[in-house]
Backbone bond lengths (Angstrom), bond angles and torsions (degrees), N, CA, C in turn:
res aa  C-N    CA-C-N  psi(-1)  N-CA   C-N-CA  omega(-1)  CA-C   N-CA-C  phi
1 M - - - 1.460 - - 1.504 111.57 -
2 K 1.314 114.07 -44.47 1.463 117.40 -179.76 1.503 111.00 -58.97
3 L 1.289 115.53 -40.28 1.479 119.08 -179.01 1.494 110.94 -65.27
4 T 1.318 117.90 -39.30 1.467 122.18 179.81 1.493 110.42 -65.00
5 K 1.342 116.25 -41.31 1.458 120.12 179.27 1.528 111.43 -65.39
6 L 1.329 115.00 -40.31 1.460 118.58 -179.78 1.513 111.22 -64.97
7 L 1.305 119.27 -40.73 1.464 123.04 178.70 1.509 110.86 -63.94
8 A 1.345 115.54 -41.48 1.464 119.51 -179.37 1.508 110.03 -66.71
9 L 1.348 115.99 -40.49 1.473 119.74 179.34 1.526 110.71 -64.55
10 G 1.335 115.89 -41.05 1.481 118.98 179.40 1.504 111.67 -64.55
11 L 1.353 116.64 -35.48 1.473 119.57 179.87 1.501 110.71 -67.10
12 V 1.336 115.30 -40.79 1.467 119.35 179.35 1.521 110.69 -64.57
13 V 1.312 116.01 -44.36 1.479 119.78 -179.74 1.528 110.52 -63.86
14 G 1.309 115.61 -37.89 1.475 118.30 -179.65 1.509 111.74 -65.76
15 I 1.349 116.96 -42.67 1.472 120.85 -179.82 1.518 109.85 -65.55
16 A 1.333 116.67 -39.87 1.462 119.91 -179.68 1.517 110.42 -67.30
17 G 1.308 116.84 -39.71 1.476 119.24 179.02 1.511 112.48 -65.89
18 W 1.327 115.80 -38.89 1.485 118.31 179.15 1.512 110.21 -64.11
19 W 1.353 115.79 -41.47 1.468 120.39 -179.68 1.515 110.68 -66.12
20 W 1.330 116.49 -36.76 1.473 121.25 -175.59 1.522 112.27 -80.73
21 L 1.280 118.62 -41.71 1.466 121.65 -173.77 1.523 113.40 -90.26
22 G 1.292 119.57 -18.10 1.478 121.20 -176.61 1.509 113.38 -57.81
23 P 1.356 122.80 -51.06 1.475 122.53 -179.33 1.515 112.39 -61.59
24 V 1.357 118.44 -32.70 1.456 120.16 -177.57 1.512 110.27 -68.31
25 V 1.329 115.86 -41.04 1.458 119.17 -177.05 1.505 110.78 -68.08
26 N 1.378 117.55 -41.33 1.453 120.10 -177.76 1.498 112.74 -76.70
27 G 1.304 117.75 -24.46 1.450 121.48 178.73 1.496 110.80 84.73
28 P 1.370 118.09 168.11 1.456 123.17 -178.46 1.512 110.24 -62.38
29 G 1.325 116.56 137.66 1.450 121.93 174.83 1.491 113.56 76.01
30 T 1.276 118.04 8.25 1.457 119.68 -178.76 1.508 111.89 -114.63
31 G 1.285 116.66 15.19 1.456 120.02 178.55 1.513 111.14 -75.83
32 A 1.321 115.43 -177.72 1.457 120.50 -176.39 1.493 111.53 -65.65
33 G 1.395 118.60 -28.00 1.445 120.85 -177.83 1.490 114.32 -90.28
34 A 1.355 121.10 -2.84 1.470 124.24 -176.32 1.523 110.30 -100.20
35 D 1.356 114.87 157.90 1.471 119.67 175.11 1.527 108.45 -74.74
36 A 1.296 117.25 118.98 1.459 120.71 -178.10 1.527 110.61 -72.73
37 T 1.358 117.23 135.43 1.470 122.10 176.27 1.516 109.17 -86.55
38 P 1.337 116.88 121.77 1.467 118.36 -177.50 1.529 110.93 -64.08
39 A 1.278 115.44 138.32 1.477 119.93 179.13 1.521 109.78 -72.08
40 M 1.397 116.77 139.00 1.463 122.59 178.27 1.522 109.05 -70.75
41 P 1.335 117.47 130.04 1.463 118.40 -179.51 1.529 110.58 -68.75
42 V 1.278 116.05 138.60 1.477 121.98 178.33 1.526 108.75 -88.48
43 P 1.374 116.84 119.09 1.465 118.61 -177.41 1.518 110.90 -64.65
44 A 1.312 112.57 144.71 1.460 117.83 178.16 1.519 109.45 -72.21
45 P 1.314 118.22 143.27 1.483 120.32 179.70 1.520 110.94 -60.61
46 A 1.334 113.10 138.44 1.470 118.55 -178.51 1.516 110.07 -69.56
47 D 1.320 113.22 152.58 1.464 119.99 177.84 1.551 108.88 -69.46
48 P 1.328 119.80 123.55 1.486 121.27 -179.51 1.512 112.69 -55.39
49 A 1.318 118.80 -36.37 1.466 120.95 179.79 1.510 111.18 -63.04
50 T 1.382 115.59 -36.78 1.468 119.81 179.39 1.513 110.73 -66.49
51 L 1.381 116.29 -42.46 1.459 120.00 179.47 1.512 111.13 -62.57
52 V 1.317 119.03 -41.88 1.464 122.12 179.54 1.507 110.95 -63.65
53 A 1.331 117.16 -43.14 1.465 120.47 179.92 1.513 111.22 -63.45
54 S 1.366 116.52 -39.76 1.463 119.42 179.52 1.511 111.21 -66.49
55 S 1.349 117.78 -40.81 1.464 120.66 -178.56 1.517 111.27 -66.74
56 R 1.328 117.17 -28.04 1.464 119.64 179.09 1.512 111.37 -82.16
57 A 1.315 116.88 -32.33 1.467 120.02 -175.98 1.508 111.80 -74.46
58 A 1.339 118.69 -32.94 1.460 121.02 -175.43 1.514 112.92 -62.63
59 P 1.347 120.60 -50.73 1.471 119.45 178.85 1.513 112.63 -60.74
60 T 1.316 117.03 -35.05 1.462 119.55 179.98 1.510 111.03 -63.15
61 A 1.330 116.42 -43.08 1.462 119.98 179.43 1.510 110.98 -65.05
62 M 1.351 117.49 -40.72 1.458 120.52 179.26 1.516 111.24 -66.05
63 A 1.324 116.26 -40.31 1.457 119.16 -179.04 1.506 111.40 -64.70
64 S 1.351 116.37 -39.36 1.460 118.40 -179.18 1.506 112.02 -68.60
65 S 1.354 117.12 -34.15 1.458 118.69 -179.05 1.514 112.27 -77.21
66 A 1.369 116.64 -26.09 1.467 119.48 -178.25 1.510 112.87 -102.33
67 A 1.346 118.43 10.33 1.472 120.73 -178.11 1.515 110.69 -64.44
68 P 1.353 118.43 131.36 1.466 120.58 -179.07 1.522 111.23 -70.39
69 A 1.312 114.54 153.08 1.458 120.06 178.33 1.527 110.15 -68.69
70 T 1.318 117.35 142.65 1.462 121.87 178.88 1.519 110.26 -69.80
71 P 1.370 118.90 123.79 1.473 120.08 -178.75 1.511 110.44 -65.94
72 P 1.333 117.44 148.41 1.468 120.23 178.63 1.517 111.69 -65.45
73 A 1.315 116.73 145.48 1.459 121.37 179.34 1.518 110.16 -66.85
74 P 1.368 118.23 137.95 1.472 120.41 -179.46 1.518 111.21 -65.02
75 S 1.301 115.06 147.72 1.457 120.34 178.16 1.517 109.57 -73.76
76 P 1.321 117.81 140.64 1.470 119.33 179.51 1.512 111.44 -64.57
77 A 1.354 114.96 145.73 1.467 119.89 179.88 1.532 110.09 -66.02
78 P 1.324 117.41 141.96 1.467 119.39 -179.98 1.517 111.07 -64.99
79 T 1.294 115.60 143.25 1.457 121.37 178.58 1.515 109.95 -86.81
80 V 1.336 115.64 128.31 1.458 120.77 179.63 1.519 107.97 -95.57
81 S 1.306 116.66 118.05 1.452 120.75 179.99 1.522 110.08 -88.72
82 T 1.312 115.41 146.32 1.459 121.20 179.69 1.521 109.33 -107.43
83 P 1.333 118.77 117.98 1.455 119.99 179.43 1.520 111.32 -59.97
84 A 1.330 116.64 141.45 1.459 120.97 -178.92 1.524 112.33 -89.77
85 D 1.330 117.30 -3.07 1.465 119.28 -176.56 1.531 112.84 -93.69
86 G 1.330 117.82 8.90 1.460 120.39 178.74 1.517 113.84 76.35
87 S 1.333 117.33 13.35 1.457 119.24 -176.49 1.520 112.60 -80.67
88 A 1.341 118.49 -17.49 1.457 122.27 178.04 1.519 108.69 -123.55
89 L 1.310 116.72 123.20 1.454 120.84 -177.67 1.523 110.69 -114.23
90 L 1.323 114.79 145.96 1.451 121.34 175.98 1.517 109.36 -81.74
91 L 1.329 117.14 146.18 1.462 119.62 173.24 1.529 108.69 -62.44
92 P 1.328 118.16 128.63 1.464 119.93 -170.03 1.521 116.19 -80.97
93 V 1.332 119.13 -3.43 1.466 120.74 179.29 1.523 108.33 -117.88
94 Q 1.303 115.82 123.12 1.463 120.85 -176.67 1.532 111.33 -61.90
95 G 1.335 115.35 132.27 1.462 120.94 177.20 1.516 114.88 88.28
96 I 1.318 118.47 -7.64 1.465 121.63 179.46 1.524 109.36 -92.40
97 T 1.334 116.16 135.92 1.453 121.23 179.03 1.527 110.40 -101.56
98 A 1.326 115.28 165.48 1.463 120.24 -179.77 1.524 111.32 -61.79
99 A 1.338 116.55 -32.26 1.463 119.88 -179.11 1.528 112.53 -66.69
100 Q 1.317 118.11 -19.22 1.460 121.67 -178.63 1.528 112.81 -88.67
101 L 1.304 117.55 -8.92 1.461 120.19 -178.11 1.520 111.13 -73.03
102 Q 1.322 115.94 148.94 1.467 122.75 175.35 1.523 108.73 -126.31
103 D 1.321 115.18 138.34 1.462 120.10 -177.96 1.521 109.52 -84.42
104 T 1.319 115.31 102.45 1.474 120.79 179.06 1.533 110.87 -113.64
105 F 1.327 116.08 19.71 1.464 120.82 -173.50 1.527 112.34 -60.13
106 T 1.318 117.59 -40.03 1.467 120.66 -176.08 1.522 112.96 -98.60
107 D 1.324 118.13 8.31 1.465 120.04 179.89 1.533 110.67 -63.92
108 A 1.337 114.87 145.06 1.475 120.81 179.64 1.516 110.03 -76.71
109 R 1.331 114.80 146.85 1.454 121.91 175.12 1.529 108.73 -128.06
110 S 1.310 116.61 177.50 1.467 121.08 -176.74 1.529 111.17 -62.02
111 E 1.304 114.95 157.75 1.459 123.27 177.49 1.534 112.57 61.23
112 G 1.343 115.46 29.42 1.460 120.15 176.62 1.517 114.90 73.00
113 R 1.305 116.44 15.46 1.464 119.48 -179.10 1.524 111.07 -83.18
114 V 1.330 114.81 160.35 1.470 122.17 171.03 1.525 106.92 -107.18
115 H 1.304 115.79 147.12 1.471 120.81 -173.63 1.528 112.68 -58.06
116 D 1.331 117.57 -48.43 1.471 123.30 179.88 1.531 112.58 59.35
117 A 1.307 117.32 27.85 1.468 122.61 -179.40 1.525 108.22 -163.04
118 I 1.313 116.88 179.64 1.465 120.14 170.33 1.528 107.83 -124.19
119 D 1.327 114.84 148.47 1.458 121.40 176.17 1.526 108.02 -102.55
120 I 1.330 116.21 129.22 1.461 121.96 -179.88 1.526 107.83 -112.63
121 L 1.321 116.02 105.24 1.466 121.47 -177.58 1.524 110.60 -72.43
122 A 1.349 114.92 138.16 1.465 121.35 177.95 1.524 107.92 -165.71
123 P 1.333 117.70 156.69 1.467 119.82 178.31 1.529 111.57 -60.19
124 A 1.310 116.55 146.60 1.462 121.12 177.13 1.524 109.77 -57.37
125 G 1.315 115.45 137.28 1.462 120.50 -179.81 1.510 114.62 92.98
126 T 1.356 117.72 -4.78 1.463 120.12 177.09 1.533 109.24 -66.38
127 P 1.330 118.64 133.99 1.467 120.07 -178.68 1.530 112.75 -60.96
128 V 1.316 115.67 138.97 1.468 123.68 174.23 1.521 107.12 -104.56
129 L 1.332 116.65 130.68 1.457 122.68 -172.34 1.525 111.07 -111.01
130 A 1.315 115.77 146.70 1.460 120.32 173.32 1.526 108.58 -66.73
131 V 1.332 117.31 128.96 1.465 120.88 -175.79 1.517 112.11 -74.75
132 A 1.337 117.68 -17.60 1.461 121.82 -178.73 1.521 108.59 -161.27
133 D 1.324 116.14 172.20 1.459 119.77 172.58 1.528 109.27 -65.30
134 G 1.309 116.48 152.83 1.457 118.85 177.83 1.513 112.70 168.06
135 T 1.320 115.37 -159.14 1.462 122.65 -176.90 1.526 109.84 -131.44
136 I 1.329 116.29 136.97 1.455 120.36 174.99 1.531 107.85 -73.86
137 E 1.337 116.04 108.55 1.457 120.32 -176.68 1.527 111.54 -84.88
138 K 1.354 116.84 -39.62 1.458 118.94 -175.36 1.521 111.29 -151.95
139 L 1.314 116.46 134.18 1.462 123.36 168.41 1.519 106.01 -109.08
140 F 1.343 115.34 121.33 1.459 118.62 -169.52 1.523 110.31 -140.28
141 N 1.319 116.23 140.63 1.460 122.01 177.05 1.528 107.56 -112.39
142 S 1.345 115.23 110.06 1.462 119.71 -176.92 1.515 110.75 -115.61
143 D 1.351 116.38 163.63 1.463 120.67 -179.99 1.521 111.73 -63.84
144 R 1.311 117.40 -41.07 1.464 120.70 -177.04 1.530 111.79 -85.73
145 G 1.319 115.99 -47.71 1.470 119.70 -174.16 1.511 114.99 -85.52
146 G 1.329 117.82 -13.44 1.462 119.99 -176.32 1.518 109.82 66.21
147 L 1.327 116.69 -140.40 1.459 120.62 176.89 1.524 109.17 -73.98
148 T 1.334 116.06 121.28 1.461 120.55 -174.22 1.526 111.18 -128.39
149 V 1.344 114.41 158.41 1.460 122.32 175.04 1.524 107.68 -129.35
150 Y 1.327 116.45 131.48 1.459 122.88 172.03 1.531 107.21 -111.12
151 Q 1.333 115.79 116.84 1.461 120.80 -178.42 1.527 109.71 -115.14
152 F 1.331 117.07 129.16 1.459 121.76 174.63 1.533 109.02 -94.97
153 E 1.341 115.45 142.09 1.455 117.79 173.50 1.532 108.70 -82.52
154 P 1.354 117.94 159.50 1.465 120.34 -170.82 1.527 114.79 -55.48
155 G 1.336 117.58 -33.50 1.458 119.58 -178.35 1.516 114.31 -78.46
156 G 1.342 117.75 -8.29 1.455 121.44 179.72 1.516 114.19 72.92
157 R 1.329 117.62 20.40 1.463 120.58 -179.75 1.522 112.20 -94.04
158 Y 1.339 116.84 -32.65 1.458 120.47 -173.14 1.520 110.96 -127.20
159 C 1.339 114.02 152.94 1.457 121.91 173.00 1.528 107.57 -121.81
160 Y 1.322 116.91 132.74 1.463 122.35 176.49 1.529 107.25 -106.81
161 Y 1.326 114.93 128.99 1.462 120.84 -172.62 1.520 109.40 -117.74
162 Y 1.340 116.46 125.13 1.460 123.96 -179.61 1.540 107.32 -118.55
163 A 1.343 117.16 127.44 1.467 119.30 -174.80 1.529 112.07 -134.16
164 H 1.343 115.02 167.90 1.470 125.62 -179.46 1.532 112.40 66.35
165 L 1.325 117.74 28.08 1.465 120.57 -177.86 1.528 111.19 -67.92
166 E 1.304 115.34 144.42 1.464 121.05 174.05 1.528 109.71 -71.00
167 R 1.320 116.18 -41.56 1.461 122.22 175.93 1.526 108.13 -164.83
168 Y 1.332 114.90 166.33 1.462 120.70 175.51 1.531 109.91 -85.63
169 A 1.331 115.04 160.13 1.462 119.47 172.18 1.527 108.73 -67.02
170 D 1.313 116.18 147.59 1.466 120.67 -179.61 1.527 110.35 -57.68
171 G 1.306 116.08 130.89 1.453 120.58 176.02 1.512 115.20 85.21
172 L 1.340 118.33 -2.32 1.464 119.68 -179.40 1.521 109.88 -67.11
173 A 1.336 115.55 135.79 1.465 119.15 -176.26 1.532 109.69 -147.99
174 E 1.314 116.23 157.35 1.462 121.69 177.03 1.530 110.42 -64.95
175 K 1.325 115.14 146.61 1.472 124.71 -177.81 1.533 112.37 69.96
176 Q 1.307 116.12 8.90 1.458 119.98 177.96 1.524 110.08 -81.44
177 T 1.323 117.07 137.73 1.462 121.81 175.88 1.526 109.46 -81.64
178 V 1.326 116.41 132.66 1.459 121.37 177.72 1.518 109.22 -123.75
179 T 1.303 115.58 158.65 1.457 121.08 179.93 1.524 110.39 -115.24
180 R 1.308 115.30 157.54 1.464 122.50 179.66 1.529 110.18 -55.53
181 G 1.337 117.02 124.98 1.456 122.02 -179.91 1.511 114.64 93.22
182 Q 1.315 118.53 -5.98 1.464 121.52 179.20 1.528 110.42 -71.57
183 V 1.326 116.52 139.14 1.464 120.78 177.83 1.526 108.57 -73.66
184 I 1.346 114.77 124.06 1.466 119.10 179.61 1.533 111.91 -115.22
185 G 1.317 117.97 -11.68 1.462 121.06 -179.51 1.520 110.46 -177.18
186 Y 1.349 114.65 -166.57 1.469 120.35 -176.43 1.525 109.54 -140.68
187 V 1.316 115.29 141.54 1.461 121.65 -178.24 1.524 110.22 -58.19
188 G 1.338 115.32 138.74 1.452 119.54 178.84 1.512 111.77 -152.45
189 S 1.323 116.32 -156.12 1.468 121.64 -179.82 1.528 109.98 -143.93
190 T 1.340 116.53 34.43 1.457 119.94 178.71 1.535 110.01 -73.23
191 G 1.322 116.63 165.66 1.468 120.22 -176.50 1.515 110.12 77.39
192 N 1.340 116.65 -138.20 1.466 120.01 -177.91 1.530 113.32 -96.44
193 A 1.329 117.57 16.71 1.471 120.69 177.87 1.526 110.05 -77.94
194 S 1.327 115.88 150.09 1.463 120.54 179.35 1.523 110.46 -77.07
195 P 1.333 117.96 130.71 1.475 120.09 176.64 1.522 112.21 -60.81
196 E 1.334 118.13 -21.63 1.460 121.56 -179.95 1.521 112.30 -80.88
197 A 1.335 116.96 -9.69 1.465 119.96 -179.22 1.532 109.71 -139.51
198 P 1.327 117.19 68.40 1.463 119.22 178.51 1.537 110.70 -59.71
199 H 1.309 116.73 141.03 1.466 120.63 -177.85 1.516 110.05 -162.63
200 L 1.318 114.29 167.03 1.463 120.69 172.97 1.526 108.28 -103.03
201 H 1.318 115.79 124.84 1.461 122.14 171.10 1.528 105.57 -89.53
202 F 1.351 116.13 117.81 1.469 119.90 -176.86 1.521 109.50 -126.48
203 E 1.323 114.72 133.29 1.460 118.94 177.47 1.529 110.75 -142.92
204 I 1.322 114.32 160.52 1.463 122.39 177.14 1.519 107.37 -125.17
205 H 1.298 117.19 132.74 1.461 118.08 170.60 1.528 110.11 -139.13
206 T 1.319 114.46 149.91 1.460 120.27 179.17 1.524 109.28 -80.05
207 L 1.320 115.11 143.65 1.456 120.69 -178.91 1.530 110.40 -91.38
208 G 1.319 115.62 141.02 1.458 120.75 174.81 1.522 110.97 -82.62
209 P 1.309 116.99 -178.79 1.464 120.44 179.75 1.522 113.20 -58.73
210 E 1.325 116.15 -27.75 1.466 119.51 -177.42 1.529 112.14 -79.04
211 K 1.334 116.79 -15.84 1.473 122.10 -179.11 1.520 111.63 57.71
212 H 1.333 116.37 46.03 1.458 120.20 176.36 1.528 109.77 -81.39
213 W 1.306 116.50 125.66 1.458 119.23 -178.15 1.522 112.43 -68.66
214 W 1.311 118.31 -21.11 1.474 121.75 -175.76 1.529 113.72 -93.24
215 E 1.325 118.55 -0.07 1.461 118.83 -178.92 1.525 111.12 -143.75
216 G 1.353 114.06 154.76 1.457 120.73 179.80 1.509 109.86 158.63
217 A 1.324 117.21 165.78 1.465 122.49 179.36 1.526 109.76 -81.51
218 S 1.331 116.34 125.96 1.468 121.12 -176.21 1.529 111.93 -76.32
219 L 1.335 115.03 142.28 1.463 123.23 175.26 1.524 108.37 -119.18
220 N 1.328 116.74 144.40 1.462 120.32 -179.17 1.535 110.13 -73.26
221 P 1.351 118.61 115.89 1.466 120.52 -179.40 1.526 113.69 -73.22
222 Y 1.340 117.55 -19.48 1.465 120.62 -171.80 1.528 112.84 -57.49
223 P 1.330 120.76 -57.29 1.464 118.70 -178.69 1.531 112.66 -68.51
224 V 1.324 116.96 -25.75 1.468 119.59 179.28 1.529 110.43 -69.94
225 L 1.337 117.09 -46.12 1.453 120.82 -179.35 1.536 112.12 -68.68
226 R 1.313 116.05 -25.87 1.470 120.19 178.33 1.534 112.14 -85.02
227 G 1.312 116.94 -3.52 1.467 120.43 179.32 1.522 113.02 78.00
228 E 1.318 117.70 14.57 1.468 121.44 -178.78 1.527 112.22 -90.34
229 Q 1.316 116.22 -13.60 1.466 119.81 -175.70 1.523 108.66 -150.17
230 R 1.314 115.69 142.01 1.452 120.61 175.90 1.530 109.51 -95.23
231 L 1.322 114.67 154.24 1.456 117.51 174.95 1.539 109.22 -66.04
232 P 1.317 118.05 140.41 1.463 119.56 -178.05 1.533 112.29 -67.29
């Protein structure tokens, strides 16, 4: 009997608890008579490999769309040809421009002489350059010109004379072939030049049939070095 009573009591308590606790668990509006609100589906977690691939692909796409245009290749610098006939001469003092030259060809000198050359002022030690291709015919130390260089051009028509040098370039020797722009000496004030005004005395003269380095008809270097006149 006791067991029967206990079972009956438990059944009653269970029914009462279901009736009492059911609305609380379901919450307001979720009873049998209310419109049930559908539960929002929970998205499945994304595949980590997919996320990594997407994160790598995005910057690549942006970089390709924002890549700058390739600049055009620069045009090659024009090649300057040097005439082989001695018609174009290089300025013989490094760093001096044609605008700095002064025409002293007809200036008077001592003993009734005419200059027959131009003086190119520059600091002592400034490199002196060969004005054209040619051959060193004579290295000479004179009272007036000091350390001098006589250069013949390849055709044997002209002699280029450089005077008052401080010193010769290392290794310079007679009968040596030189090229246009090669350093052959350095500006100085040897001979009768003033130490307060170091300069290069430069002259051009035409060679006679004998090809004597010490004689010839003088030509004015000023218009030739400025590009205003060609050698005849």
